[in-house]
N, CA, C and O atoms as a CHARMM CRD file, in Angstrom:
* protein
*
  200
    1    1 MET  N      1.23900  -3.96600  -9.30300 PROA 1      0.00000
    2    1 MET  CA     1.75000  -3.76200  -8.35000 PROA 1      0.00000
    3    1 MET  C      3.21400  -3.41100  -8.04300 PROA 1      0.00000
    4    1 MET  O      3.97900  -4.29600  -7.65800 PROA 1      0.00000
    5    2 PRO  N      3.68400  -1.95400  -8.22700 PROA 2      0.00000
    6    2 PRO  CA     5.10800  -1.51900  -8.48500 PROA 2      0.00000
    7    2 PRO  C      5.89600  -2.21300  -7.59700 PROA 2      0.00000
    8    2 PRO  O      5.47900  -2.80900  -6.60300 PROA 2      0.00000
    9    3 GLY  N      7.63700  -2.08700  -8.15500 PROA 3      0.00000
   10    3 GLY  CA     8.16000  -2.11700  -7.57200 PROA 3      0.00000
   11    3 GLY  C      8.72800  -1.76800  -6.11300 PROA 3      0.00000
   12    3 GLY  O      8.40600  -0.77900  -5.45500 PROA 3      0.00000
   13    4 LEU  N      9.80100  -2.95000  -5.66400 PROA 4      0.00000
   14    4 LEU  CA    10.15900  -1.73300  -4.46200 PROA 4      0.00000
   15    4 LEU  C     11.03600  -0.68100  -4.43400 PROA 4      0.00000
   16    4 LEU  O     11.48800  -0.28100  -3.36100 PROA 4      0.00000
   17    5 SER  N     11.43600  -0.00900  -5.84900 PROA 5      0.00000
   18    5 SER  CA    12.05200   0.82800  -6.16200 PROA 5      0.00000
   19    5 SER  C     11.50200   2.15900  -6.53300 PROA 5      0.00000
   20    5 SER  O     11.99100   3.18000  -7.01500 PROA 5      0.00000
   21    6 HSD  N     10.07400   1.72200  -6.06300 PROA 6      0.00000
   22    6 HSD  CA     8.69500   2.64600  -7.10900 PROA 6      0.00000
   23    6 HSD  C      8.55500   3.74400  -6.13400 PROA 6      0.00000
   24    6 HSD  O      8.15500   3.27200  -5.07000 PROA 6      0.00000
   25    7 VAL  N      8.73400   5.08800  -6.06800 PROA 7      0.00000
   26    7 VAL  CA     8.40500   6.34100  -5.36200 PROA 7      0.00000
   27    7 VAL  C      7.63100   7.20800  -6.40700 PROA 7      0.00000
   28    7 VAL  O      7.59800   7.27100  -7.63600 PROA 7      0.00000
   29    8 GLU  N      6.87800   8.00200  -5.11400 PROA 8      0.00000
   30    8 GLU  CA     5.16000   8.90000  -5.67200 PROA 8      0.00000
   31    8 GLU  C      6.06500   9.77300  -5.42100 PROA 8      0.00000
   32    8 GLU  O      6.96600   9.42200  -4.65900 PROA 8      0.00000
   33    9 HSD  N      6.08400  10.90700  -5.88400 PROA 9      0.00000
   34    9 HSD  CA     6.46000  12.08400  -6.05600 PROA 9      0.00000
   35    9 HSD  C      4.94200  13.07000  -5.87800 PROA 9      0.00000
   36    9 HSD  O      4.10500  13.29400  -6.75200 PROA 9      0.00000
   37   10 LEU  N      4.95000  13.59100  -4.28000 PROA 10     0.00000
   38   10 LEU  CA     3.74900  14.21500  -3.92700 PROA 10     0.00000
   39   10 LEU  C      3.39100  15.60300  -4.69500 PROA 10     0.00000
   40   10 LEU  O      4.46700  16.17400  -4.87200 PROA 10     0.00000
   41   11 PRO  N      2.42800  16.31000  -5.17700 PROA 11     0.00000
   42   11 PRO  CA     1.90100  17.56600  -5.27200 PROA 11     0.00000
   43   11 PRO  C      3.00900  18.63800  -4.30900 PROA 11     0.00000
   44   11 PRO  O      3.32600  19.73400  -4.77200 PROA 11     0.00000
   45   12 ASP  N      3.54000  18.16000  -2.92200 PROA 12     0.00000
   46   12 ASP  CA     3.84800  19.12600  -2.35000 PROA 12     0.00000
   47   12 ASP  C      5.54100  19.19800  -2.56400 PROA 12     0.00000
   48   12 ASP  O      6.25700  19.97800  -1.93500 PROA 12     0.00000
   49   13 GLY  N      6.01300  18.26100  -3.54300 PROA 13     0.00000
   50   13 GLY  CA     7.63600  18.14200  -3.32600 PROA 13     0.00000
   51   13 GLY  C      7.77300  17.24900  -2.94500 PROA 13     0.00000
   52   13 GLY  O      8.85700  16.78600  -3.30000 PROA 13     0.00000
   53   14 THR  N      6.94400  16.30100  -2.01000 PROA 14     0.00000
   54   14 THR  CA     7.88800  15.23900  -1.32900 PROA 14     0.00000
   55   14 THR  C      7.60500  14.28300  -1.62900 PROA 14     0.00000
   56   14 THR  O      6.40200  14.05900  -1.76700 PROA 14     0.00000
   57   15 ALA  N      8.69600  13.10800  -1.91000 PROA 15     0.00000
   58   15 ALA  CA     8.67900  11.95000  -2.30500 PROA 15     0.00000
   59   15 ALA  C      8.46400  10.48100  -1.28800 PROA 15     0.00000
   60   15 ALA  O      9.01000  10.24300  -0.21000 PROA 15     0.00000
   61   16 ARG  N      7.43600   9.59200  -2.08800 PROA 16     0.00000
   62   16 ARG  CA     7.23500   8.95100  -0.83500 PROA 16     0.00000
   63   16 ARG  C      7.79200   7.06200  -1.52000 PROA 16     0.00000
   64   16 ARG  O      7.61600   6.65600  -2.66900 PROA 16     0.00000
   65   17 ARG  N      8.53500   6.18300  -0.20700 PROA 17     0.00000
   66   17 ARG  CA     8.74400   5.08200  -1.67100 PROA 17     0.00000
   67   17 ARG  C      7.16600   3.94900  -1.00400 PROA 17     0.00000
   68   17 ARG  O      6.64900   3.55700   0.04200 PROA 17     0.00000
   69   18 ALA  N      6.97900   3.86300  -2.85900 PROA 18     0.00000
   70   18 ALA  CA     5.66300   3.21600  -2.56200 PROA 18     0.00000
   71   18 ALA  C      5.66000   1.93800  -2.43900 PROA 18     0.00000
   72   18 ALA  O      4.77200   1.20100  -2.00900 PROA 18     0.00000
   73   19 GLY  N      6.94200   1.64000  -2.93200 PROA 19     0.00000
   74   19 GLY  CA     6.96500   0.35800  -3.17500 PROA 19     0.00000
   75   19 GLY  C      7.41400  -0.42900  -2.15400 PROA 19     0.00000
   76   19 GLY  O      7.11500  -1.62300  -2.12400 PROA 19     0.00000
   77   20 VAL  N      8.05900   0.05400  -1.35400 PROA 20     0.00000
   78   20 VAL  CA     8.14500  -0.67500  -0.13400 PROA 20     0.00000
   79   20 VAL  C      7.63200  -0.57000   0.87300 PROA 20     0.00000
   80   20 VAL  O      7.96500  -1.23900   1.85100 PROA 20     0.00000
   81   21 TRP  N      6.57800   0.40700   0.87700 PROA 21     0.00000
   82   21 TRP  CA     5.43400   0.38500   1.77800 PROA 21     0.00000
   83   21 TRP  C      4.63500  -0.95100   1.45700 PROA 21     0.00000
   84   21 TRP  O      4.46600  -1.78500   2.34600 PROA 21     0.00000
   85   22 LEU  N      4.21300  -1.11300   0.34200 PROA 22     0.00000
   86   22 LEU  CA     3.57200  -1.94800   0.06000 PROA 22     0.00000
   87   22 LEU  C      3.24500  -3.27600  -0.47800 PROA 22     0.00000
   88   22 LEU  O      2.22900  -3.84300  -0.87900 PROA 22     0.00000
   89   23 ALA  N      4.67800  -3.60000  -0.31400 PROA 23     0.00000
   90   23 ALA  CA     5.40200  -4.51100  -0.02000 PROA 23     0.00000
   91   23 ALA  C      5.41900  -4.54900   1.92500 PROA 23     0.00000
   92   23 ALA  O      4.38500  -5.15600   2.20500 PROA 23     0.00000
   93   24 THR  N      5.97400  -4.25200   2.95300 PROA 24     0.00000
   94   24 THR  CA     5.67900  -4.24300   4.14000 PROA 24     0.00000
   95   24 THR  C      3.99200  -4.61800   4.40500 PROA 24     0.00000
   96   24 THR  O      3.39600  -5.51700   4.99800 PROA 24     0.00000
   97   25 SER  N      3.62200  -3.48900   3.67400 PROA 25     0.00000
   98   25 SER  CA     1.81400  -3.90600   4.26300 PROA 25     0.00000
   99   25 SER  C      0.88700  -5.60000   3.32700 PROA 25     0.00000
  100   25 SER  O     -0.11300  -6.21200   3.70200 PROA 25     0.00000
  101   26 ALA  N      1.78900  -5.84600   2.07600 PROA 26     0.00000
  102   26 ALA  CA     1.70700  -7.26100   2.06800 PROA 26     0.00000
  103   26 ALA  C      2.09500  -8.11400   2.86200 PROA 26     0.00000
  104   26 ALA  O      1.20300  -8.92400   3.11600 PROA 26     0.00000
  105   27 SER  N      3.22400  -8.33900   3.47600 PROA 27     0.00000
  106   27 SER  CA     3.63100  -9.09900   4.35600 PROA 27     0.00000
  107   27 SER  C      2.87000  -8.95600   6.07200 PROA 27     0.00000
  108   27 SER  O      3.11000  -9.60400   7.09000 PROA 27     0.00000
  109   28 ALA  N      2.15300  -8.12300   5.88500 PROA 28     0.00000
  110   28 ALA  CA     1.26500  -7.40400   6.99200 PROA 28     0.00000
  111   28 ALA  C      0.01100  -7.20800   7.07400 PROA 28     0.00000
  112   28 ALA  O     -0.72300  -6.57800   7.83600 PROA 28     0.00000
  113   29 ALA  N     -0.16100  -8.03300   5.90200 PROA 29     0.00000
  114   29 ALA  CA    -1.84700  -8.01900   5.79500 PROA 29     0.00000
  115   29 ALA  C     -2.78000  -9.03200   6.65200 PROA 29     0.00000
  116   29 ALA  O     -3.97100  -8.72200   6.65400 PROA 29     0.00000
  117   30 THR  N     -2.38400 -10.32200   7.46100 PROA 30     0.00000
  118   30 THR  CA    -2.62600 -10.74800   8.65900 PROA 30     0.00000
  119   30 THR  C     -2.77900 -10.24600   9.87000 PROA 30     0.00000
  120   30 THR  O     -3.48100 -10.89700  10.64300 PROA 30     0.00000
  121   31 ASP  N     -2.30300  -9.25200  10.24300 PROA 31     0.00000
  122   31 ASP  CA    -2.34800  -7.97800  11.32100 PROA 31     0.00000
  123   31 ASP  C     -2.87300  -6.93100  11.24400 PROA 31     0.00000
  124   31 ASP  O     -2.78500  -6.02300  12.06900 PROA 31     0.00000
  125   32 SER  N     -3.91400  -6.93000   9.53500 PROA 32     0.00000
  126   32 SER  CA    -3.95300  -5.67300   9.34300 PROA 32     0.00000
  127   32 SER  C     -6.23500  -5.85700  10.18600 PROA 32     0.00000
  128   32 SER  O     -6.74100  -6.97900  10.21200 PROA 32     0.00000
  129   33 THR  N     -6.92400  -4.81000  10.60500 PROA 33     0.00000
  130   33 THR  CA    -8.15700  -5.13500  10.88300 PROA 33     0.00000
  131   33 THR  C     -8.81100  -5.27000   9.83300 PROA 33     0.00000
  132   33 THR  O     -8.11700  -5.08400   8.83400 PROA 33     0.00000
  133   34 PRO  N    -10.12300  -5.57800   9.58300 PROA 34     0.00000
  134   34 PRO  CA   -10.67500  -5.60600   8.48600 PROA 34     0.00000
  135   34 PRO  C    -11.38900  -4.19200   7.97700 PROA 34     0.00000
  136   34 PRO  O    -12.21900  -4.05900   7.07700 PROA 34     0.00000
  137   35 ALA  N    -11.06200  -3.62700   8.45900 PROA 35     0.00000
  138   35 ALA  CA   -11.29000  -2.04900   8.23200 PROA 35     0.00000
  139   35 ALA  C    -10.62300  -1.19100   7.15800 PROA 35     0.00000
  140   35 ALA  O    -10.97300  -0.40600   6.27700 PROA 35     0.00000
  141   36 GLN  N     -8.88000  -1.99700   7.91900 PROA 36     0.00000
  142   36 GLN  CA    -7.92500  -1.48500   7.26000 PROA 36     0.00000
  143   36 GLN  C     -7.50400  -1.82800   5.88800 PROA 36     0.00000
  144   36 GLN  O     -6.95800  -1.00800   5.15100 PROA 36     0.00000
  145   37 LEU  N     -7.81700  -3.31100   5.47700 PROA 37     0.00000
  146   37 LEU  CA    -8.43500  -3.99400   4.23800 PROA 37     0.00000
  147   37 LEU  C     -9.41400  -3.46100   3.34900 PROA 37     0.00000
  148   37 LEU  O     -9.07300  -3.39900   2.16800 PROA 37     0.00000
  149   38 GLU  N    -10.63800  -3.03400   3.67400 PROA 38     0.00000
  150   38 GLU  CA   -11.41000  -3.20800   3.30700 PROA 38     0.00000
  151   38 GLU  C    -11.09600  -1.10200   2.84000 PROA 38     0.00000
  152   38 GLU  O    -12.03800  -0.59400   2.23200 PROA 38     0.00000
  153   39 ALA  N    -10.38200  -0.54900   3.02500 PROA 39     0.00000
  154   39 ALA  CA    -9.80600   1.23600   3.05100 PROA 39     0.00000
  155   39 ALA  C     -8.66900   0.68500   1.53100 PROA 39     0.00000
  156   39 ALA  O     -8.90200   0.92100   0.34500 PROA 39     0.00000
  157   40 LEU  N     -7.59200   0.00100   2.04900 PROA 40     0.00000
  158   40 LEU  CA    -7.23600  -0.49500   0.99600 PROA 40     0.00000
  159   40 LEU  C     -7.90900  -1.58700  -0.20100 PROA 40     0.00000
  160   40 LEU  O     -7.42100  -1.57800  -1.33100 PROA 40     0.00000
  161   41 ALA  N     -8.54800  -2.10600  -0.01300 PROA 41     0.00000
  162   41 ALA  CA    -8.98100  -2.86300  -1.30500 PROA 41     0.00000
  163   41 ALA  C    -10.24000  -1.52800  -2.31200 PROA 41     0.00000
  164   41 ALA  O    -10.70600  -1.57600  -3.45100 PROA 41     0.00000
  165   42 GLY  N    -10.35900  -0.67600  -1.38100 PROA 42     0.00000
  166   42 GLY  CA   -11.16000   0.16100  -1.41500 PROA 42     0.00000
  167   42 GLY  C    -10.64000   1.35400  -2.69900 PROA 42     0.00000
  168   42 GLY  O    -11.27900   2.20100  -3.32400 PROA 42     0.00000
  169   43 VAL  N     -8.85500   0.85000  -2.72700 PROA 43     0.00000
  170   43 VAL  CA    -7.51800   2.07800  -3.12900 PROA 43     0.00000
  171   43 VAL  C     -7.39900   1.14300  -4.66000 PROA 43     0.00000
  172   43 VAL  O     -7.01300   1.86000  -5.58300 PROA 43     0.00000
  173   44 GLY  N     -7.66700  -0.32200  -5.06300 PROA 44     0.00000
  174   44 GLY  CA    -7.34900  -0.70000  -5.74600 PROA 44     0.00000
  175   44 GLY  C     -6.41000  -1.73200  -5.33000 PROA 44     0.00000
  176   44 GLY  O     -5.72500  -1.95000  -6.32800 PROA 44     0.00000
  177   45 ILE  N     -6.04300  -2.43800  -4.43300 PROA 45     0.00000
  178   45 ILE  CA    -5.32200  -3.31600  -3.59400 PROA 45     0.00000
  179   45 ILE  C     -5.58400  -4.39500  -3.35200 PROA 45     0.00000
  180   45 ILE  O     -5.85400  -4.67400  -2.18400 PROA 45     0.00000
  181   46 ASP  N     -5.60500  -5.49800  -4.45600 PROA 46     0.00000
  182   46 ASP  CA    -6.23800  -7.09000  -4.56300 PROA 46     0.00000
  183   46 ASP  C     -5.89000  -7.53100  -3.91100 PROA 46     0.00000
  184   46 ASP  O     -6.84300  -8.13700  -3.42000 PROA 46     0.00000
  185   47 TRP  N     -4.56500  -7.89100  -3.08700 PROA 47     0.00000
  186   47 TRP  CA    -4.64100  -8.83100  -1.78600 PROA 47     0.00000
  187   47 TRP  C     -5.40100  -8.58300  -0.29400 PROA 47     0.00000
  188   47 TRP  O     -5.76300  -9.23500   0.68600 PROA 47     0.00000
  189   48 ALA  N     -5.39300  -6.61000  -1.00600 PROA 48     0.00000
  190   48 ALA  CA    -6.50200  -6.39500   0.27000 PROA 48     0.00000
  191   48 ALA  C     -7.90200  -7.15400   0.32700 PROA 48     0.00000
  192   48 ALA  O     -8.47500  -6.81400   1.36200 PROA 48     0.00000
  193   49 ARG  N     -8.52800  -7.90400  -0.28600 PROA 49     0.00000
  194   49 ARG  CA    -9.81600  -7.99600  -0.78200 PROA 49     0.00000
  195   49 ARG  C    -10.20600  -8.47000   0.43100 PROA 49     0.00000
  196   49 ARG  O     -9.37900  -9.22500   0.94400 PROA 49     0.00000
  197   50 PRO  N    -11.44500  -8.22300   1.21200 PROA 50     0.00000
  198   50 PRO  CA   -11.67400  -8.74700   2.95400 PROA 50     0.00000
  199   50 PRO  C    -12.52500 -10.86700   2.63400 PROA 50     0.00000
  200   50 PRO  O    -12.81800 -11.56700   3.60300 PROA 50     0.00000
């Protein structure tokens, strides 16, 4: 998993702080629906496996 300072630069020229988003999502995983966890697991986020 990337560190908190990781930034993704998107094709449209915008930048997103993906590291912060991942950390926030992981800490809120208990509030996520099964569908949300399944979608995250589908893109390779291991802690999201239902």
